[in-house]
C-alpha positions in Angstrom: -11.8 9.9 -19.0 -10.2 8.4 -22.1 -9.2 4.7 -22.0 -6.4 2.6 -23.5 -6.2 -1.1 -23.7 -3.4 -3.4 -22.3 -3.8 -6.5 -24.5 -1.7 -8.8 -22.2 -3.9 -8.1 -19.2 -7.1 -7.5 -21.2 -7.5 -4.3 -19.1 -8.9 -1.0 -20.1 -7.2 1.7 -18.1 -7.6 5.5 -17.7 -5.3 7.4 -20.1 -5.1 10.2 -17.5 -3.7 7.9 -14.8 -1.1 6.3 -17.2 0.1 9.8 -18.4 0.3 10.9 -14.7 2.5 7.9 -14.0 4.7 8.6 -17.0 5.0 12.2 -15.8 6.0 11.2 -12.3 8.7 8.9 -13.8 9.9 11.7 -16.1 10.2 14.1 -13.1 12.1 11.5 -11.0 14.5 10.3 -13.7 14.8 13.3 -16.0 13.7 16.2 -13.8 11.4 17.3 -16.7 7.6 17.1 -17.0 5.6 15.4 -19.8 5.1 18.1 -22.3 5.8 19.0 -26.0 9.6 18.9 -25.3 9.4 15.3 -23.9 11.8 13.0 -25.7 10.7 9.4 -26.4 10.5 7.2 -23.3 12.3 3.8 -23.4 10.0 0.8 -23.2 12.4 -1.6 -21.6 9.9 -4.5 -21.8 10.9 -7.4 -19.6 9.4 -10.6 -18.2 10.8 -9.8 -14.7 8.2 -9.1 -12.0 7.3 -5.5 -11.3 8.5 -5.6 -7.7 11.9 -6.7 -8.9 11.9 -4.0 -11.6 11.1 -1.3 -9.0 13.7 -2.6 -6.6 16.3 -2.1 -9.3 16.8 1.7 -8.9 18.6 1.9 -12.3 17.6 3.3 -15.6 15.2 0.4 -16.2 12.7 1.8 -13.8 12.3 4.7 -16.2 10.3 2.5 -18.5 7.0 2.8 -20.4 6.4 -0.9 -19.6 6.8 -0.2 -15.9 4.3 2.6 -16.2 1.8 0.4 -17.9 2.3 -2.4 -15.4 1.6 0.0 -12.5 -1.9 0.8 -13.8 -2.6 -2.8 -14.8 -4.4 -5.5 -12.7 -1.6 -7.9 -13.8 1.4 -6.1 -12.7 4.0 -8.9 -13.0 3.2 -9.5 -16.7 5.0 -7.6 -19.5 2.4 -5.2 -20.9 4.1 -3.4 -23.8 4.7 -5.2 -27.1 3.9 -4.6 -30.7 0.4 -5.8 -29.9 0.0 -2.7 -27.7 0.8 -0.4 -30.5 -1.2 -2.4 -33.1 -4.4 -1.5 -31.1 -6.0 1.3 -33.1 -7.2 3.0 -29.9 -3.8 3.1 -28.4 -2.2 4.4 -31.7 -4.0 7.7 -31.2 -1.9 8.4 -28.2 1.4 6.5 -28.5 3.9 5.8 -31.4 6.5 3.0 -31.4 10.0 4.3 -31.8 12.2 1.6 -33.4 15.6 0.7 -32.0 17.3 2.1 -35.1 16.2 5.6 -34.2 17.7 5.6 -30.8 16.4 7.1 -27.5 18.0 10.2 -26.0 19.2 9.3 -22.5 20.9 12.6 -21.5 24.5 13.8 -21.6 24.3 13.7 -25.4 24.0 9.9 -25.4 21.6 7.8 -27.4 20.7 4.2 -26.7 19.5 1.7 -29.3 16.3 0.6 -27.5 12.7 0.6 -28.5 10.8 3.6 -27.1 7.4 5.3 -27.2 6.7 8.8 -28.5 3.7 10.6 -27.1 1.6 11.9 -30.0 0.7 15.6 -30.4 -2.9 14.6 -29.6 -1.7 12.9 -26.5 0.3 15.8 -25.3 -2.5 18.3 -26.0 -4.9 16.1 -24.1 -2.5 16.0 -21.1 -2.0 19.7 -21.2 -5.7 20.3 -21.3 -6.6 18.3 -18.1 -8.2 20.7 -15.5 -6.0 21.5 -12.5 -8.2 19.7 -10.0 -8.5 16.6 -12.1 -4.7 16.7 -12.7 -4.0 16.9 -9.0 -6.2 13.9 -8.4 -4.4 11.9 -11.2 -1.0 12.8 -9.7 -2.1 11.5 -6.3 -3.3 8.2 -7.9 0.0 8.0 -9.8 2.1 8.5 -6.6 0.1 5.9 -4.8 0.7 3.4 -7.6 4.5 4.2 -7.5 4.7 3.7 -3.8 2.1 1.0 -3.0 2.8 -2.6 -2.5 3.0 -4.9 -5.5 0.9 -8.0 -5.0 1.6 -11.3 -6.6 -0.8 -11.9 -9.6 -1.6 -15.4 -8.4 -2.0 -14.9 -4.7 -5.2 -13.5 -3.2 -6.6 -15.9 -0.7 -5.6 -17.7 1.9 -6.4 -18.9 5.3 -4.6 -21.8 6.8 -7.1 -24.4 7.9 -5.2 -25.5 10.9 -5.3 -21.9 12.2 -9.0 -21.4 11.7 -9.9 -20.0 15.1 -10.3 -16.7 16.9 -7.2 -15.2 18.3 -7.0 -13.3 21.6 -4.0 -12.2 23.6 -5.1 -14.4 26.5 -4.4 -17.5 24.3 -0.7 -16.8 24.5 1.2 -18.4 27.3 3.3 -16.1 29.5 1.1 -13.1 28.8 3.2 -11.0 31.3 6.3 -11.7 29.4 4.6 -10.8 26.2 3.3 -7.6 27.7 6.8 -6.7 29.0 8.1 -7.3 25.5 5.4 -5.1 23.9 6.2 -2.3 26.4 9.9 -2.5 25.4 8.8 -2.3 21.7 6.8 0.8 22.4 9.6 2.4 24.3 12.2 1.6 21.5 10.1 3.3 18.9 9.4 6.3 21.1 13.1 6.9 21.8 14.5 6.1 18.3 15.5 8.9 16.0 13.3 9.3 13.0 14.0 11.3 9.7 11.1 11.3 7.2 12.1 10.1 3.8 10.3 9.9 0.4 11.6 7.5 -2.2 14.9 7.2 -0.3 15.4 11.0 -0.2 15.6 12.8 3.1 12.7 15.3 3.4 14.0 17.3 6.4 17.2 17.4 8.3 15.6 17.6 11.7 15.6 14.4 13.7 12.2 13.5 15.3 11.6 11.4 18.3 8.3 10.4 20.0 5.2 8.6 18.9 3.3 11.9 18.5 5.9 13.5 16.3 6.2 10.4 14.2 2.4 10.5 13.5 2.6 14.1 12.6 5.2 13.2 10.0 2.8 10.7 8.3 2.1 11.2 4.6 0.5 9.1 1.8 1.1 8.8 -1.1 3.6 11.7 -1.2 4.7 14.5 1.2 2.0 16.8 -0.3 -0.6 14.6 1.3 0.2 14.7 5.0 -1.6 13.5 8.1 -4.5 16.0 8.0 -4.9 15.7 4.2 -5.1 11.9 4.5 -7.7 12.1 7.2 -9.8 14.3 4.9 -9.3 12.0 1.9 -10.4 9.0 3.9 -13.3 10.5 5.7 -16.0 9.3 3.2 -14.3 5.9 2.7 -14.3 5.2 6.4 -18.0 6.3 6.7 -18.9 4.0 3.9 -16.9 1.1 5.5 -18.8 1.6 8.8 -22.2 1.8 7.0 -21.6 -1.4 5.1 -20.3 -3.1 8.2 -23.3 -2.2 10.3 -25.7 -3.2 7.5 -24.0 -6.6 7.4 -24.2 -7.1 11.1 -27.8 -6.0 11.3 -29.1 -8.0 8.4 -26.5 -10.8 7.9 -26.1 -9.7 4.3 -26.4 -6.8 1.9 -29.2 -5.6 -0.4 -28.4 -5.4 -4.2 -27.8 -1.6 -3.8 -25.5 -2.2 -0.9 -23.6 -4.9 -2.9 -23.0 -2.4 -5.7 -21.9 0.2 -3.1 -19.5 -2.4 -1.6 -17.8 -3.1 -4.9 -17.4 0.6 -5.6 -16.1 1.0 -2.0 -13.5 -1.7 -2.7 -12.4 -0.1 -6.0 -12.0 3.3 -4.3 -9.9 1.8 -1.4 -7.6 0.0 -3.9 -7.2 3.2 -5.9 -6.3 5.1 -2.7 -3.8 2.5 -1.7 -2.2 2.1 -5.2 -3.0 -1.6 -5.2 -5.1 -2.4 -8.3 -6.8 -5.9 -8.3 -8.0 -8.1 -11.0 -11.5 -7.0 -11.9 -12.7 -10.6 -11.7 -11.9 -10.7 -8.0 -13.6 -7.4 -7.1 -17.1 -8.9 -6.6 -19.7 -8.2 -3.9 -19.3 -11.8 -2.7 -15.6 -11.4 -2.2 -15.9 -8.0 -0.5 -18.6 -9.5 1.8 -16.4 -12.5 2.7 -13.6 -10.1 3.7 -16.0 -7.9 5.8 -17.2 -11.1 7.6 -13.8 -12.3 8.4 -12.5 -8.9 9.5 -15.5 -8.1 11.7 -15.4 -11.6 13.3 -11.7 -11.4 13.8 -11.4 -14.9 12.5 -9.9 -16.8 9.6 -12.0 -17.5 6.5 -10.6 -19.7 3.8 -12.9 -18.1 1.3 -11.9 -14.5 2.1 -9.2 -12.9 -0.2 -6.1 -11.4 1.4 -3.2 -9.4 0.0 -1.9 -5.9 0.3 -5.1 -4.6 -1.2 -7.7 -6.7 0.7 -6.0 -5.9 4.0 -7.1 -2.3 3.5 -10.7 -3.5 3.0 -10.4 -5.4 6.3 -9.1 -2.3 8.1 -11.6 0.1 6.7 -14.5 -2.3 7.4 -13.6 -2.4 11.1 -12.2 1.0 12.0 -15.5 2.0 13.5 -15.1 -0.8 16.1 -12.3 1.2 17.9 -14.6 2.3 20.7 -17.0 -0.6 20.6 -17.0 -3.0 23.6 -15.0 -6.0 22.6 -14.3 -4.4 19.2 -11.2 -5.6 17.4 -10.3 -3.2 14.5 -8.0 -4.6 11.9 -4.8 -2.9 10.6 -3.5 -2.6 7.1 -0.9 -5.4 7.4 1.2 -4.4 4.4 4.9 -4.6 3.7 5.8 -1.5 5.7 3.9 -2.2 8.8 5.1 -5.8 8.8 8.7 -4.7 8.2 8.6 -2.2 11.0 7.3 -4.6 13.6 9.3 -7.6 12.6 12.6 -5.8 12.4 12.1 -4.2 15.8 10.9 -7.5 17.5 13.9 -9.1 16.0 16.3 -6.5 17.3 14.9 -6.7 20.8 15.4 -10.5 21.2 17.1 -11.1 24.5 20.6 -12.6 24.0 19.8 -13.0 20.4 17.1 -15.6 21.0 15.0 -14.8 18.0 13.3 -18.2 18.0 11.8 -17.4 21.5 10.5 -14.1 20.2 9.0 -15.7 17.2 7.2 -18.2 19.4 6.0 -15.3 21.6 4.4 -13.7 18.5 3.1 -16.5 16.5 2.1 -16.0 12.8 3.6 -12.5 12.7 4.7 -12.8 9.1 6.6 -10.8 6.5 4.8 -9.3 3.5 6.4 -8.8 0.1 6.3 -5.3 -1.3 8.2 -2.1 -1.4 8.5 -1.7 2.4 11.7 -1.7 4.4 13.8 0.7 2.3 15.6 1.9 5.5 18.7 -0.1 6.3 17.8 -3.2 8.3 19.6 -6.5 9.2 18.5 -9.8 7.7 15.5 -11.3 9.5 15.8 -15.1 9.2 13.1 -17.4 10.7 10.0 -15.2 10.4 7.3 -16.8 8.4 5.8 -15.5 5.2 2.6 -13.7 6.1 1.7 -12.6 2.6 -1.9 -13.4 1.7 -2.6 -15.1 5.0 -5.4 -14.2 7.4 -3.2 -15.7 10.2 -0.8 -12.7 9.9 -3.7 -10.3 9.4 -5.4 -11.3 12.6 -2.2 -11.7 14.7 -0.6 -8.6 13.4 -3.7 -6.6 14.2 -3.8 -8.0 17.7 -0.2 -6.9 18.3 -1.0 -3.4 17.1 -3.9 -3.2 19.4 -1.6 -4.2 22.3 0.7 -1.4 21.4 -2.3 1.0 21.3 -3.2 -0.1 24.8 0.2 0.5 26.2 0.3 4.0 24.8 -3.1 4.8 26.3 -2.4 3.2 29.7 1.1 4.7 30.2 0.2 8.4 29.9 3.1 9.1 32.3 5.5 8.0 29.6 3.8 8.7 26.3 2.0 11.7 24.9 -1.6 11.4 23.7 -2.4 10.9 20.0 -2.3 14.0 17.9 -5.6 14.4 15.9 -5.9 15.9 12.4 -7.7 19.0 13.8 -4.6 19.8 16.0 -6.3 18.5 19.2 -5.3 15.3 21.1 -7.0 12.1 22.0 -6.6 8.5 22.8 -4.4 6.4 20.6 -6.3 4.3 18.0 -5.3 1.2 16.1 -5.2 3.2 12.9 -3.0 5.9 14.6 -0.5 3.2 15.7 -0.6 1.6 12.2 0.3 5.0 10.6 3.3 5.4 12.8 4.5 1.9 12.0 3.9 2.5 8.3 6.3 5.4 8.3 8.7 3.5 10.4 8.7 0.7 7.9 9.3 2.9 4.9 
């Protein structure tokens, strides 16, 4: 693949992926693809963080600077300036359109803003990408557009006072907690669900039931549904299990396994649309996350954000049927939004403080989750970047899994990607919650 340079992040990124992101933005905001008829794209450079830019559903999202941030490892830093166009490598593909020329915005209007014109060489290159490679680039672009946006300066962090293993038995009034979890499971099962994508209704039919919700799962777009996702993740999950078992058997990795671990991490981040700073994607950091996830404990040296939580989940998915196994979930903004909003709404007599005490360290995660209407949720702690929320959130999801498997008189079995049924897994519950939190 060809590369371009983002001077402000000192990143070299794939031209194919950047063009795919631009194409997706063009299709969403102009209903036209990136081709020889494409008019210049506004730059709309800004110092505002990317998550805030994406939350603003106005014209400013249709921005070359947003596209460059999405493929960057420093997504909350403005990436497009004259320095970008001064790079001789970038100049082959992109030309700066000055404010005086104006950008066509539709309806015969022009706006005096700086823009970018895709060179004829750039458009020829985009048109010549093979179909299979283009489809892969589009999936990557859709993941980047829909994935969580991590803070550039947050990627750690256990809280020392919480550095202990967590188990449901540690919580007082377990029966009360169990009753509450059962109510949570029932409320999701009975609630109407209409799949949406980027705030647009996909189908008019209302769905109810855990099984039907899981069948509605997709990532990163409706073209990649439940079965397609399972196929896409098959090798990643095998690699996660292999690295996990090697670590447990040998208390470490060989040099070749370390190299495999960093590639594994990069592949997981790419699937999830959550690029990380290259300096953080080291064998030592991946190893620390594997150790913390497998041990189900807090580790102050293990990184954690909306990217590393996926490493924790894929490193432990194989523990689903292991005796005493505690598989982790992807504790991202959408899973957190789903559970916290529902726990909040089920508080008896509005006693939210009591519910928060019953579910300690279940914390919110910043991101693009929670686009469905929800009430304000005061009092819940910030769980972003914290292993406390990762561990406790995973424990709650496993409790939900157990209720679904134990109450077969009330709930259907888990649909499997091959159209058979089986026992509910932590991953299956997480996928339902992910869609619920979107």
